[in-house]
N, C-alpha and C positions, 0 to 999 in steps of 0.2 A: 808372055804370060802363060801360065800353066792353069788349065781350067779347073783342076782339083786342088790347087794350092790355096790355103786359107789366106796367106799374105797377099797373093795376087788378087783374091777377092776383096780384100781390104783396100788395095790400091785402086781397083776398079769401082769401089763404092758399093759392091754387092753386099758386103758386111760392114757394120759400123766400127768406128774406132774413135778415140779421143786424140785428135791430132795435136802434136807438139810443134811440128815443122814440116814443110813440104816445098819442094822445088821440082824441076823437070827430071831430076835424077834419083831423088830419094824421098822417103816418107819416114817421119818419126812420129810415134804414137805411144800412149801410155800402155803399159802391160796390164792385161785384164786380171792378173793374179800377182799384184806387186809384192816383192820380197824385201822392199825397203821403202822409206818415206818417198824417195824419188826412184822411180823405176820405169824406164821407157825403152823402146826398141827403135833402132834405126835400120831401115831396110832399103836395098836398091829397088827401084821400080822395075828394072829388068830382072827376069827370073834367073837367078843363079842358085843352084841347089845347095851349095855349102862352100865354106872356105877352101875345101879340097878341090873345088871346081873352078877356081880363079886362075888366071894366068897374067902375063905382063900387060895384056890389053885392059885389064881391070885396075891397074895401078892408080890412075887418077881418081876413079870412083872410090876405091878403098881409102885413099888419102882424104878425100872429101868427107867420107863417113867418120873417120877418126878425128878430123878437125872439128866437125859438127858435134861430136860427142862432148868435147870440152866446152864449147860455146853453149850448147843446150843444157849440159849438166849445171853449169853456173846459173843460167837463166832460170832453171827449174828449182834452184835452191841449194845446190851442192857446192858451196863456196869453199869448203875445206878439203875437197877431194871427192873422188868417185871411183867406181870400179867398172871396167868394161869386160864383158864376157862374150866370147864367140864359141858356142858349142858346135862341134863338127862331127857328124856321123854318129853311128850307134854308140861307140865307146865314149865319145864326147857328150853323149846324152842329148843330141839334137832331136827335138820333138817335131818341129816344123821344118821341112826340107826346102827352105828358101833362106838364103844367107841373111842373118840378122845379128846385130850387135846389141846386147843388153847393156844399158847404162844404169847403174844403181848408185844411190848416194843419199844425201840428206844431211842432217846435222848430228847424227849418231854414228859412232864407229861401226863398221860392218864386221860380222864374224869372220874368222879365218875361212879361206876358200876350201882348202882340202887338208884333211888331217893325215898325218903320216900313218901308214900301216905298220903294224908290229911285225 
């Protein structure tokens, strides 16, 4: 746990969240500023700063997170697909430096992720 990390404070219940799923390894909760009808985050309970900070010892945890993304997306109402986003570092526009996977979906098509630059 990192004492200044917002997500670590959510894990320790110092800050509130609307839980979607929890087990000994991960917590999934609704995004406080949803960008789609379905928008939740899946985070590891261990503090990992970003995807750039994982190694082979994290393979099972990452596999669990990606498997849960599919199961939870459908449970939350994304039956025709969903998007997963992992922002990494400054260039990747990561705002909270605790690894997290955004899962977005619902029943409406999502906009294009990135537009080509001219």
